[in-house]
C-alpha positions as CSV (number, residue, x, y, z in Angstrom):
1,M,131.2,83.9,117.4
2,Q,127.4,81.5,117.8
3,E,126.2,81.1,114.6
4,A,122.0,82.4,115.1
5,P,119.1,79.4,115.3
6,A,118.0,78.7,111.8
7,W,114.4,80.1,113.4
8,F,115.5,83.4,114.3
9,A,117.1,84.0,110.7
10,A,113.7,83.1,110.0
11,S,111.3,85.0,111.9
12,C,113.5,88.3,110.9
13,A,113.4,87.9,107.6
14,A,109.3,87.2,108.1
15,G,109.2,90.6,110.3
16,A,111.2,92.4,107.3
17,V,108.6,90.9,104.7
18,T,105.8,92.2,106.6
19,E,106.9,95.6,107.5
20,A,108.1,96.3,103.9
21,L,104.3,94.7,103.0
22,A,102.5,97.3,105.4
23,D,104.1,99.9,104.1
24,R,103.6,99.0,100.6
25,L,99.9,99.2,100.8
26,G,100.8,101.9,103.9
27,L,99.5,100.5,106.8
28,P,100.9,100.6,110.2
29,L,102.7,98.4,112.6
30,I,100.7,96.5,115.4
31,D,102.0,95.0,118.7
32,V,100.3,92.1,118.6
33,P,100.5,89.8,121.3
34,G,103.3,86.6,120.4
35,N,106.1,89.1,120.7
36,H,105.0,89.7,116.8
37,V,104.4,92.1,114.4
38,G,101.3,92.5,112.1
39,A,100.5,95.3,109.5
40,S,97.4,97.0,111.0
41,A,94.1,96.1,109.2
42,E,90.4,95.2,109.0
43,P,90.3,92.3,106.5
44,A,87.4,94.2,103.4
45,E,90.6,96.6,103.9
46,F,93.3,94.1,103.3
47,A,91.9,92.3,100.6
48,R,91.6,95.5,98.9
49,A,95.0,97.2,99.3
50,V,97.3,93.4,98.5
51,V,94.6,92.3,95.4
52,P,96.1,95.2,92.9
53,L,99.8,93.6,94.5
54,L,98.3,90.3,93.5
55,V,97.2,90.5,90.2
56,H,100.4,92.7,88.6
């Protein structure tokens, strides 16, 4: 069996991080053009949600 390329593993890891962050912030995941997934939030909403995670 051929090993997956490094970019694929990195992409999967980034997806898992995005999913965990969205879950932690209570934000839904959305499909982003370019075959990406992101947390759905306005910039101010995202900032309010993420600041408490950064200060602890």
